[in-house]
C-alpha positions as CSV (number, residue, x, y, z in Angstrom):
1,M,126.4,81.2,-75.3
2,N,126.5,80.5,-79.0
3,D,128.8,83.1,-80.7
4,N,127.5,82.2,-84.2
5,I,124.7,84.1,-85.7
6,N,123.3,83.6,-89.1
7,F,122.0,86.6,-91.0
8,K,121.5,87.8,-94.5
9,L,122.7,91.0,-96.1
10,N,121.3,92.5,-99.2
11,S,123.4,92.7,-102.3
12,T,124.1,96.5,-102.0
13,T,125.4,96.0,-98.4
14,I,127.6,93.1,-99.5
15,E,129.0,95.2,-102.4
16,N,129.7,98.1,-100.0
17,L,131.3,95.7,-97.5
18,H,133.7,94.4,-100.2
19,L,134.4,97.9,-101.5
20,F,135.1,99.5,-98.1
21,S,137.1,96.5,-97.1
22,E,139.5,97.1,-100.0
23,I,139.5,100.9,-99.5
24,L,140.1,100.9,-95.7
25,K,142.3,97.7,-95.8
26,K,140.1,96.2,-93.1
27,D,138.5,92.7,-93.0
28,H,134.8,92.3,-93.2
29,S,134.4,91.3,-89.6
30,T,136.2,94.5,-88.4
31,I,134.0,96.7,-90.5
32,L,130.8,95.0,-89.3
33,N,131.9,95.1,-85.7
34,E,132.8,98.8,-85.9
35,A,129.5,99.5,-87.6
36,L,127.5,97.6,-85.0
37,E,129.3,99.3,-82.1
38,Q,128.4,102.7,-83.6
39,Y,124.8,101.5,-84.1
40,F,124.5,100.3,-80.5
41,D,126.0,103.5,-79.1
42,T,123.6,105.6,-81.2
43,Q,120.6,103.5,-80.1
44,Q,121.7,103.6,-76.4
45,K,121.9,107.4,-76.6
46,K,118.4,107.6,-78.2
47,L,117.0,105.3,-75.5
48,M,118.6,107.4,-72.8
49,E,117.2,110.6,-74.3
50,K,113.7,109.0,-74.6
51,N,113.9,107.8,-71.0
52,Q,114.9,111.3,-69.9
53,E,112.1,112.9,-71.9
54,D,109.6,110.4,-70.5
55,E,110.8,111.1,-67.0
56,N,110.6,114.8,-67.5
57,A,107.1,114.5,-68.9
58,M,106.0,112.7,-65.7
59,T,107.7,115.2,-63.4
60,N,107.2,118.5,-65.0
61,L,104.4,120.4,-63.4
62,D,103.3,123.9,-64.3
63,Y,103.0,126.6,-61.7
64,D,99.4,125.9,-60.8
65,E,99.8,122.1,-60.6
66,F,102.9,122.5,-58.3
67,W,101.2,124.9,-55.9
68,D,97.7,123.3,-56.0
69,G,96.4,122.6,-52.5
70,I,99.2,124.4,-50.7
71,D,98.2,127.2,-48.4
72,I,100.8,129.8,-47.6
């Protein structure tokens, strides 16, 4: 697996990266890794919530649907 990825950051992001690197006394890679970890965690939670909602939408039956065709 190739560990090198090329990407471009806009000028505002680069300025903020430099600024927060100085303020937090962290190198650029650490800041980017922490930010991406937080992003991935957030996206994973959103996907899990969406999957749960989709599953609930498929399994939620109202009273009539649930008892339809059942003779008691």
